[in-house]
C-alpha positions as MATLAB code, in Angstrom:
seq = 'XXXXXXXXXXXXXXXXXXXXXXXXXXXXXXXXXXXXXXXXXXXXXXXXXXXXXXXXXXXXXXXXXXXXXXXXXXXXXXXXXXXXXXXXXXXXXXXXXXXXXXXXXXXXXXXXXXXXXXXXXXXXXXXXXXXXXXXXXXXXXXXXXXXXXXXXXXXXXXXXXXXXXXXXXXXXXXXXXXXXXXXXXXXXXXXXXXXXXXXXXXXXXXXXXXXXXXXXXXXXXXXXXXXXXXXXXXXXXXXXXXXXXXXXXXXXXXXXXXXXXXXXXXXXXXXXXXXXXXXXXXXXXXXXXXXXXXXXXXXXXXXXXXXXXXXXXXXXXXXXXXXXXXXXXXXXXXXXXXXXXXXXXXXXXXXXXXXXXXXXXXXXXXXXXXXXXXXXXXXXXXXXXXXXXXXXXXXXXXXXXXXXXXXXXXX';
ca = [
       0.322    0.120    0.284;
       1.565    3.605   -1.189;
       1.211    6.567    0.992;
       0.575    9.845   -0.905;
       3.162   12.266    0.039;
       1.390   16.094    0.032;
       3.279   18.691   -2.202;
       5.138   21.127   -0.695;
       4.198   25.330   -1.427;
       7.651   26.207   -2.604;
      10.720   27.797   -1.027;
      10.934   30.623   -3.567;
      14.039   33.658   -4.584;
      10.572   36.169   -5.522;
       6.727   35.677   -4.924;
       5.109   33.669   -7.281;
       2.157   36.278   -6.595;
       2.091   39.798   -6.702;
      -1.476   39.759   -4.118;
      -1.768   37.732   -0.632;
      -4.245   37.592    2.045;
      -1.358   37.985    4.007;
       2.334   38.438    4.321;
       4.285   37.450    7.653;
       7.071   39.340    8.006;
       9.426   36.868    9.640;
       9.629   32.652    8.933;
      11.230   31.842   12.141;
       9.266   30.465   14.925;
       6.596   33.123   15.389;
       6.045   33.786   12.160;
       5.907   29.334   11.359;
       3.272   29.200   14.020;
       1.222   31.619   12.642;
       1.617   30.417    9.418;
       0.893   27.043   11.018;
      -2.219   27.924   12.599;
      -3.640   30.181    9.968;
      -3.662   27.606    7.221;
      -5.721   24.884    9.501;
      -8.415   27.059   10.701;
     -11.538   25.962    9.063;
     -12.985   29.502    8.574;
      -9.254   30.350    6.619;
      -8.684   29.526    2.691;
      -6.561   32.319    1.924;
      -2.960   32.795    0.010;
      -0.218   33.208    2.744;
       2.994   34.643    1.835;
       5.985   34.514    4.648;
       8.609   36.731    4.062;
      12.682   35.425    5.455;
      15.510   37.022    5.463;
      18.073   34.135    5.793;
      16.380   30.467    5.444;
      19.407   28.854    7.155;
      17.901   30.625   10.123;
      21.413   30.482   12.189;
      21.154   33.892   13.216;
      17.555   33.596   14.442;
      15.992   33.683   18.335;
      14.852   30.377   17.531;
      18.398   28.818   16.644;
      20.039   29.979   19.524;
      16.920   28.936   22.594;
      17.150   27.486   25.432;
      14.150   25.844   24.452;
      12.619   25.966   28.308;
       8.719   26.370   29.294;
       7.368   27.373   33.026;
       4.658   28.204   34.493;
       6.070   29.990   37.022;
       4.854   33.762   36.035;
       3.275   36.352   37.933;
       0.550   37.343   35.497;
      -2.619   35.064   35.315;
      -2.405   35.325   31.335;
       1.320   34.528   31.386;
       0.505   31.153   33.124;
      -2.348   30.487   30.888;
      -0.459   30.719   27.971;
       2.141   28.561   29.270;
      -0.665   25.868   30.503;
      -1.420   25.810   26.472;
       1.809   25.302   25.231;
       2.232   22.283   27.542;
      -0.876   20.806   26.597;
      -0.150   21.558   23.142;
       3.247   20.065   23.143;
       1.997   17.072   25.038;
      -0.775   16.527   22.377;
       1.682   17.314   19.152;
       1.498   14.642   16.974;
      -2.332   14.158   17.559;
      -2.677   17.601   16.786;
      -0.631   18.585   14.082;
      -0.303   14.893   11.820;
      -1.893   12.106   13.400;
      -1.617    9.923    9.970;
       1.429   11.402    8.815;
       4.527    9.176    9.983;
       6.901   12.240    9.782;
       5.610   13.983   12.040;
       6.972   13.119   15.998;
       6.642   13.269   19.395;
       7.849   16.424   20.775;
      10.542   15.604   23.533;
      10.127   16.963   27.001;
      11.999   16.610   30.076;
      10.188   18.537   32.721;
      12.921   19.023   35.170;
      10.931   21.807   35.986;
      12.355   25.413   37.129;
      13.722   26.815   40.509;
      14.092   30.516   41.651;
      16.329   30.901   44.391;
      15.718   33.797   46.938;
      18.825   35.608   48.795;
      16.630   38.305   50.230;
      13.454   38.635   52.151;
      11.883   41.264   49.432;
      12.285   38.284   46.590;
      11.003   35.490   48.596;
       8.384   37.396   49.384;
       7.630   37.905   45.194;
       8.368   34.169   45.055;
       5.449   33.680   48.014;
       3.235   35.948   46.574;
       3.601   33.996   42.688;
       3.490   30.695   44.161;
      -0.243   31.487   45.060;
      -1.254   33.294   41.857;
       0.149   30.288   40.311;
      -1.807   27.672   42.590;
      -5.033   29.320   41.565;
      -4.214   29.141   38.248;
      -3.681   25.262   38.383;
       0.167   25.351   38.390;
       2.148   23.018   40.728;
       4.907   25.224   42.177;
       5.679   24.744   45.406;
       7.687   26.892   48.081;
      10.884   25.076   49.408;
      12.347   25.636   52.763;
      16.605   25.653   52.494;
      16.814   22.489   54.299;
      14.017   20.918   51.696;
      16.193   22.568   48.853;
      19.001   20.586   50.237;
      17.466   17.650   51.018;
      16.677   16.813   47.339;
      19.336   18.499   45.552;
      22.182   17.984   47.816;
      25.019   19.042   45.762;
      23.735   22.671   46.397;
      24.712   25.641   48.576;
      21.828   27.171   50.553;
      23.565   28.563   53.365;
      22.700   32.457   51.827;
      18.849   31.284   50.767;
      16.112   31.822   52.211;
      13.864   29.849   50.140;
      13.241   28.302   46.876;
      10.167   28.304   44.179;
       9.866   25.231   42.279;
       7.865   23.509   39.922;
       7.997   19.955   38.401;
       5.080   19.857   36.239;
       5.281   20.710   32.597;
       8.263   23.109   33.080;
      11.535   22.356   31.974;
      12.585   21.632   28.128;
      10.947   20.717   25.056;
      12.461   19.672   21.684;
      10.834   23.227   19.902;
      13.205   22.368   16.853;
      10.838   19.542   16.276;
       8.164   21.610   16.789;
       9.662   24.126   14.396;
      10.731   21.938   11.791;
       7.139   20.345   11.468;
       4.967   23.786   11.870;
       7.093   25.485    8.631;
       6.776   21.453    6.679;
       2.842   21.706    7.388;
       2.235   25.172    6.610;
       3.825   24.324    3.405;
       1.938   21.580    2.344;
      -1.582   23.684    3.221;
      -0.333   26.169    0.217;
       2.104   28.754    2.639;
       4.530   29.898    0.549;
       8.104   31.417    2.114;
      10.345   33.276   -0.076;
      13.685   34.472    0.706;
      13.899   38.066    1.127;
      13.422   41.206    3.197;
      10.549   43.524    3.518;
      12.208   46.940    3.123;
       8.725   49.396    2.735;
       5.511   49.029    3.347;
       2.826   51.448    1.981;
      -0.157   52.451    3.718;
      -3.397   53.528    2.129;
      -5.183   55.558    4.445;
      -6.396   53.625    8.068;
      -5.036   49.880    5.674;
      -1.882   48.466    5.033;
      -2.151   48.094    1.208;
       1.617   46.338   -0.029;
       5.106   45.178    1.006;
       7.937   45.862   -0.673;
      11.003   43.893   -1.080;
      14.803   44.399   -1.256;
      15.003   43.289   -4.951;
      12.446   45.937   -6.011;
       9.499   43.238   -6.029;
       6.308   45.251   -4.332;
       3.205   42.444   -3.436;
      -0.097   43.787   -2.481;
      -1.660   42.028    0.700;
      -4.678   41.837    2.586;
      -2.714   41.790    6.232;
       0.641   42.471    7.334;
       1.705   40.391   10.063;
       4.961   41.579   11.845;
       6.889   38.759   13.124;
      10.201   39.747   12.521;
      11.964   39.234   15.920;
      15.200   41.574   17.068;
      14.372   43.086   13.680;
      10.705   44.267   14.495;
      10.670   47.650   15.369;
      12.522   48.579   11.543;
       9.397   46.616   10.379;
       6.779   48.675   12.661;
       8.721   51.370   11.179;
       7.761   50.539    7.672;
       4.327   51.131    8.475;
       5.044   54.343   10.929;
       4.777   52.724   14.006;
       7.152   53.243   17.240;
       7.625   50.066   18.574;
       9.595   49.779   21.589;
      11.569   46.377   20.741;
      15.347   45.882   20.217;
      18.105   43.327   19.875;
      19.583   42.526   23.678;
      22.592   39.847   24.081;
      22.347   36.904   25.939;
      25.151   34.747   26.764;
      25.263   30.671   26.946;
      27.672   28.174   27.489;
      27.831   23.887   27.693;
      29.795   23.083   29.923;
      31.275   19.421   31.246;
      31.987   18.852   35.207;
      34.932   16.769   36.038;
      32.926   14.783   38.160;
      29.011   14.035   38.734;
      26.752   15.998   40.880;
      25.741   14.601   44.222;
      22.008   13.194   44.675;
      19.551   13.725   41.280;
      20.435   16.364   38.760;
      19.044   19.894   39.160;
      16.198   21.473   37.422;
      16.339   24.715   35.708;
      17.979   27.123   38.226;
      17.409   30.782   38.629;
      20.269   31.700   40.951;
      20.021   35.235   42.666;
      22.925   36.901   40.833;
      20.849   36.089   37.935;
      22.950   33.412   36.402;
      21.219   30.400   35.354;
      22.255   26.471   34.472;
      19.763   23.494   33.357;
      20.810   19.792   32.696;
      21.181   18.956   29.125;
      21.984   15.574   29.269;
      25.391   14.652   30.869;
      26.008   18.299   30.481;
      25.120   21.743   31.579;
      23.753   24.884   29.601;
      24.460   28.154   31.828;
      24.188   31.951   31.378;
      23.274   35.157   31.855;
      22.437   38.694   30.966;
      25.441   41.257   30.248;
      25.419   44.187   33.183;
      25.034   47.071   31.714;
      22.696   45.279   29.355;
      22.238   47.843   25.876;
      20.566   47.928   22.870;
      22.975   46.021   19.887;
      22.688   45.880   16.061;
      20.695   42.580   14.855;
      23.794   41.287   13.618;
      26.343   41.584   16.476;
      26.552   37.884   17.873;
      29.999   39.504   19.491;
      31.086   36.991   22.607;
      31.799   38.658   25.956;
      35.099   37.343   26.561;
      34.968   37.901   30.155;
      31.429   37.606   31.156;
      31.859   33.716   32.037;
      35.106   33.897   34.066;
      33.837   37.540   35.509;
      29.940   36.934   36.633;
      28.801   33.235   35.563;
      31.924   30.707   36.989;
      31.804   32.404   40.629;
      28.074   32.484   40.646;
      27.871   28.572   39.666;
      30.733   27.313   41.952;
      29.285   29.793   44.498;
      25.757   27.366   44.127;
      27.054   24.171   43.530;
      30.783   23.699   44.454;
      30.797   21.144   42.133;
      31.101   23.661   39.371;
      34.594   24.918   40.413;
      36.022   22.075   38.143;
      34.201   22.315   34.807;
      34.913   22.370   30.801;
      33.588   25.018   28.883;
      32.528   22.950   25.881;
      31.118   25.485   23.654;
      29.506   29.415   23.832;
      27.249   31.277   21.723;
      25.789   34.713   22.040;
      21.924   35.166   20.491;
      19.263   37.797   21.021;
      16.650   38.409   22.858;
      13.876   40.719   21.028;
      13.355   43.120   24.344;
      10.485   44.859   24.853;
      11.858   47.935   27.045;
       8.348   48.762   28.161;
       7.816   45.650   30.489;
       9.453   42.523   29.111;
       6.343   41.178   27.815;
       5.097   40.378   23.585;
       2.832   42.640   21.911;
       0.523   40.732   19.826;
      -2.515   41.662   18.196;
      -3.804   44.427   15.568;
      -2.331   48.108   15.559;
      -5.422   50.213   17.243;
      -5.728   52.285   14.032;
      -4.236   50.245   11.500;
      -6.362   46.920   12.339;
      -4.394   44.832    9.352;
      -1.273   45.234   10.615;
      -0.760   42.938   13.384;
       2.454   42.691   15.755;
       3.792   39.344   17.522;
       6.941   41.108   18.672;
       9.060   42.043   21.714;
       8.580   38.111   23.802;
      11.850   39.190   25.430;
      12.921   35.348   25.908;
       9.696   33.619   26.145;
       8.906   33.628   22.671;
       9.562   29.533   22.027;
       6.907   28.614   25.092;
       4.671   31.073   23.485;
       4.753   30.375   19.947;
       1.677   27.910   20.387;
      -0.742   30.355   22.151;
       0.447   33.269   19.368;
       0.264   31.603   16.846;
      -3.388   30.275   17.589;
      -4.629   33.709   18.766;
      -3.065   35.805   15.677;
      -4.814   33.086   13.840;
      -8.381   34.021   15.019;
      -7.492   38.019   14.877;
      -6.901   37.360   11.006;
      -9.923   35.518   10.630;
     -12.136   37.167   13.183;
     -10.818   40.489   14.251;
     -10.955   38.982   17.707;
      -9.456   36.418   20.388;
     -12.151   33.397   20.620;
     -10.092   31.125   22.671;
      -7.194   32.718   24.921;
      -8.079   36.639   24.950;
      -5.256   38.059   24.351;
      -5.973   41.618   24.460;
      -3.484   42.940   27.537;
      -0.875   41.964   25.620;
      -2.107   44.440   22.611;
      -0.291   47.651   21.034;
      -3.046   49.683   23.151;
      -0.576   49.486   26.336;
       2.495   50.947   24.255;
       0.371   53.830   23.000;
      -0.411   54.322   26.318;
       2.867   53.793   28.114;
       1.062   51.040   30.518;
       3.009   48.284   31.151;
       1.680   44.718   31.500;
       2.935   44.087   34.943;
       5.262   41.030   35.025;
       7.302   40.249   37.467;
       8.660   36.956   37.161;
      11.497   38.076   34.108;
      14.417   35.983   33.616;
];
């Protein structure tokens, strides 16, 4: 018995049409999530073009992610967004391609997150967040230093007041499989990906009318979606909109230890210094943000040669003494698409030009929020409203009003 293999829409060097119902600027995980959910929506049968400047995605935030998900947020909406992601990943093959042998389950590892508090102010924040998270259905618990030490004997907890830990639906997931599958299945459904860069967006009154590519080609469109990651503010500016999103560097190191840790492996741990670590097989992925933390050029991926020995290693060795003896096996710099206002995504239509939609400024949360954002943007395009999870609090209006979406659990 032969299996019919669906044909894929092309990856083109130039758009195959002069008009599309939807043009998505940026084809990494957010753009591909939107493309996939839109292509599968029962009320949508339009044409979709995804414009991506680098089809290798080598420098994308998607490629440099730590690929983690958590429910330890301080705002109920962010908790719900992550809960949807956990459910979605758990059912991924069933939802995306139950009869497709090339669609695989997404690997997950629920080692959990552990926030550590070394002062009473942050400890009280963790306690308050735990109450909110529990009310939202998350499995977060507050650990005393003795409880942390009993479960994770490798930790030094002498200066710790408490920890916040959740082992349910928190940890690592294989976002690469999710991304690759969304992109392929969207193309099977007719979404066209083209290699190019949007350099201009034309408006006609209160509507976006077309985009122009670096090649000089102009493409008319019914809707434009900004999914341009760290370049999002440039795309917004082409349409005449201010967006406080900029590239910020984040440094990651893979390290091996000279001797294995005592007891069970640690969860993803956020130290009071801001340094974080998580297990990766027998190795550990560790990193931090720089101080100061300026905006950088979107093509600046230079490493800081001093940050590991000056900040990361001392913090690790203090928290887990076994990290005194380690070897760095790889390192890289990636970018957060950093929202200066409140470190949270801006999603949904512009308040005056409603056929221009944002999906920008995730500030490090994009991979785990991609399922909910893809679904939500598709709903906005089809219905002009959210029909499942209401993401309105994360809309562009708060940028206009300079009213932050309050979220204290930011890494």
